[in-house]
C-alpha positions in Angstrom: -66.0 -45.9 -126.2 -64.4 -49.0 -124.5 -67.4 -50.5 -123.3 -69.1 -50.3 -126.7 -66.0 -51.4 -128.4 -65.7 -54.7 -126.0 -69.5 -55.4 -127.2 -68.9 -54.8 -130.9 -65.7 -57.0 -131.1 -66.7 -59.7 -129.2 -69.8 -60.0 -131.6 -67.9 -60.0 -134.6 -65.7 -62.5 -133.5 -68.4 -64.9 -132.7 -70.4 -64.1 -135.7 -67.6 -65.1 -137.9 -66.5 -68.4 -136.1 -68.0 -71.7 -136.7 -66.0 -73.5 -134.0 -67.8 -72.1 -130.9 -70.7 -74.0 -129.4 -73.5 -71.8 -129.2 -74.8 -71.1 -125.9 -78.5 -71.1 -125.1 -80.7 -68.3 -126.5 -84.0 -67.6 -128.1 -82.7 -65.0 -130.8 -78.9 -64.3 -132.4 -78.4 -61.4 -130.1 -79.1 -63.6 -126.9 -76.9 -66.4 -128.0 -74.0 -64.0 -129.2 -74.2 -62.3 -125.8 -74.8 -65.4 -124.0 -71.5 -66.8 -126.1 -69.4 -63.8 -125.2 -70.0 -64.1 -121.4 -69.5 -67.7 -121.2 -65.8 -67.4 -122.6 -63.6 -67.0 -120.1 -61.2 -64.9 -122.0 -63.7 -62.5 -122.9 -66.0 -62.7 -120.5 -66.5 -59.6 -118.3 -67.6 -62.3 -115.3 -65.9 -62.4 -112.4 -64.4 -66.1 -111.9 -66.8 -67.0 -109.1 -69.9 -66.2 -111.3 -68.5 -67.8 -114.6 -67.8 -71.3 -112.8 -71.7 -72.0 -113.0 -72.5 -69.8 -115.6 -75.0 -71.1 -118.4 -76.6 -68.1 -119.3 -77.8 -64.7 -119.1 -81.7 -64.1 -118.2 -83.6 -62.4 -120.9 -87.6 -61.3 -121.4 -89.1 -63.3 -123.9 -88.6 -61.8 -127.3 -91.5 -59.4 -127.9 -92.0 -57.5 -131.3 -94.0 -54.8 -130.1 -90.9 -53.7 -128.2 -89.5 -53.1 -131.7 -90.0 -49.4 -132.6 -89.4 -47.1 -135.5 -88.3 -43.3 -134.3 -88.1 -40.3 -136.0 -84.9 -38.6 -135.2 -83.9 -34.7 -135.2 -80.1 -34.8 -135.2 -78.6 -31.9 -133.3 -76.2 -30.4 -135.3 -74.9 -28.0 -133.0 -74.8 -30.2 -130.0 -71.7 -29.4 -127.8 -69.5 -32.1 -126.5 -70.0 -33.2 -122.6 -68.2 -35.0 -119.6 -70.8 -37.8 -119.2 -70.2 -39.3 -115.6 -69.4 -42.8 -115.3 -69.1 -45.5 -112.1 -65.6 -44.4 -111.6 -63.9 -41.3 -111.8 -63.3 -41.4 -115.5 -65.4 -39.0 -117.6 -66.8 -40.0 -121.1 -66.5 -37.4 -124.0 -70.3 -37.9 -125.4 -72.5 -35.2 -127.2 -76.3 -35.7 -128.3 -76.2 -37.0 -131.9 -80.4 -37.1 -132.1 -83.6 -36.6 -130.3 -85.5 -40.0 -131.1 -89.6 -39.8 -130.7 -91.3 -42.9 -130.9 -94.5 -44.5 -129.7 -94.2 -47.4 -127.2 -97.3 -49.0 -125.4 -99.6 -46.5 -126.8 -97.7 -43.6 -125.3 -95.3 -41.0 -126.9 -91.7 -41.1 -125.8 -88.5 -39.3 -126.6 -84.8 -40.2 -125.8 -81.2 -38.9 -126.4 -79.3 -40.9 -128.8 -75.3 -40.2 -127.8 -72.2 -40.3 -129.6 -69.0 -40.7 -128.0 -65.9 -38.6 -129.2 -63.4 -41.4 -129.0 -66.0 -43.6 -131.5 -66.3 -40.8 -133.8 -62.5 -40.5 -134.3 -62.1 -44.2 -134.9 -62.7 -45.2 -138.5 -64.1 -48.4 -137.4 -66.5 -47.1 -135.0 -67.7 -43.7 -136.2 -71.0 -44.8 -137.0 -71.8 -46.4 -133.7 -74.4 -44.4 -131.5 -75.1 -45.0 -127.8 -78.4 -45.3 -126.4 -78.8 -45.6 -122.5 -82.1 -45.6 -120.8 -84.1 -46.2 -117.6 -87.6 -47.4 -116.9 -89.8 -48.7 -114.5 -88.3 -52.4 -114.2 -85.0 -51.0 -112.9 -84.0 -52.3 -109.7 -86.7 -55.2 -109.7 -86.7 -57.2 -112.9 -83.7 -55.2 -114.3 -80.3 -53.5 -113.4 -80.7 -50.6 -111.1 -78.8 -48.4 -112.9 -80.8 -48.8 -116.3 -79.6 -50.7 -119.8 -77.8 -49.6 -123.1 -78.7 -50.3 -126.8 -76.2 -50.0 -129.5 -77.3 -48.1 -132.6 -75.7 -47.2 -136.1 -76.1 -43.8 -137.5 -79.1 -44.3 -139.9 -79.3 -42.8 -143.4 -82.9 -41.7 -143.1 -84.8 -39.7 -140.5 -85.6 -42.6 -138.8 -84.1 -45.1 -136.9 -85.2 -48.8 -135.7 -84.9 -49.1 -131.8 -85.2 -52.6 -130.6 -85.2 -52.8 -126.7 -85.1 -56.5 -127.0 -81.4 -55.9 -127.6 -81.2 -53.7 -124.3 -77.9 -55.1 -122.3 -76.5 -54.1 -118.9 -73.4 -52.2 -118.3 -70.6 -54.4 -117.7 -70.3 -52.9 -114.3 -73.5 -54.7 -113.6 -71.1 -58.0 -113.9 -68.0 -56.5 -112.1 -67.2 -53.0 -110.6 -63.8 -52.8 -112.2 -65.2 -51.8 -115.4 -66.3 -47.9 -116.0 -69.6 -47.4 -117.2 -71.3 -43.8 -118.0 -74.2 -43.0 -116.0 -77.7 -43.2 -117.9 -78.6 -39.5 -117.8 -82.0 -39.2 -116.0 -83.6 -37.4 -119.2 -83.5 -41.0 -120.7 -86.3 -42.2 -118.5 -89.2 -43.8 -119.9 -92.3 -43.9 -117.3 -93.2 -47.7 -118.3 -91.8 -51.2 -117.9 -89.6 -52.1 -120.6 -90.2 -55.9 -120.2 -87.4 -56.8 -123.0 -83.7 -57.3 -123.2 -81.4 -58.3 -120.5 -83.0 -59.2 -117.0 -80.9 -58.1 -113.8 -78.0 -60.7 -113.0 -77.8 -62.9 -110.1 -74.0 -62.7 -108.7 -72.9 -65.9 -107.0 
């Protein structure tokens, strides 16, 4: 999927570059994301928003939002068309169902695999975790947030909600972003990752 490739490529560029001055951030993830958004040649921000951009607003890093989930792979899952914010449909399938505990409660989320990424040698091991929670529309983007994952070797996977980021369409409506399936709703406040963006 193009939105995942965009994030992955820009992160790789900044990880390898020693010439770029690091933007503000508490963690490497935050610094890399801020660097990407601050660079006019790569930023998804509109020109008017980029003009005075210093950095995205994040929740403070909280290790309690790093969970180890048990996954049940869905070997017979069929491909389906996930709706997006435009007329485009994103071909996805449920790769696995992740079960975990967060803040003392049991949850499960579908982890998706994009057909376009699966057919790419460079991105075939990437997975997509979109989710909704009770911060949406207040502290965070109303449409939910995403987390990028990689196919694990074992039957567990680390989910770090501190790495939750906004869909690109949260910054610019020209982007086509998958709409988070309602089944991936967490009935609690996930106070980790990127907060809502205040546009100029």
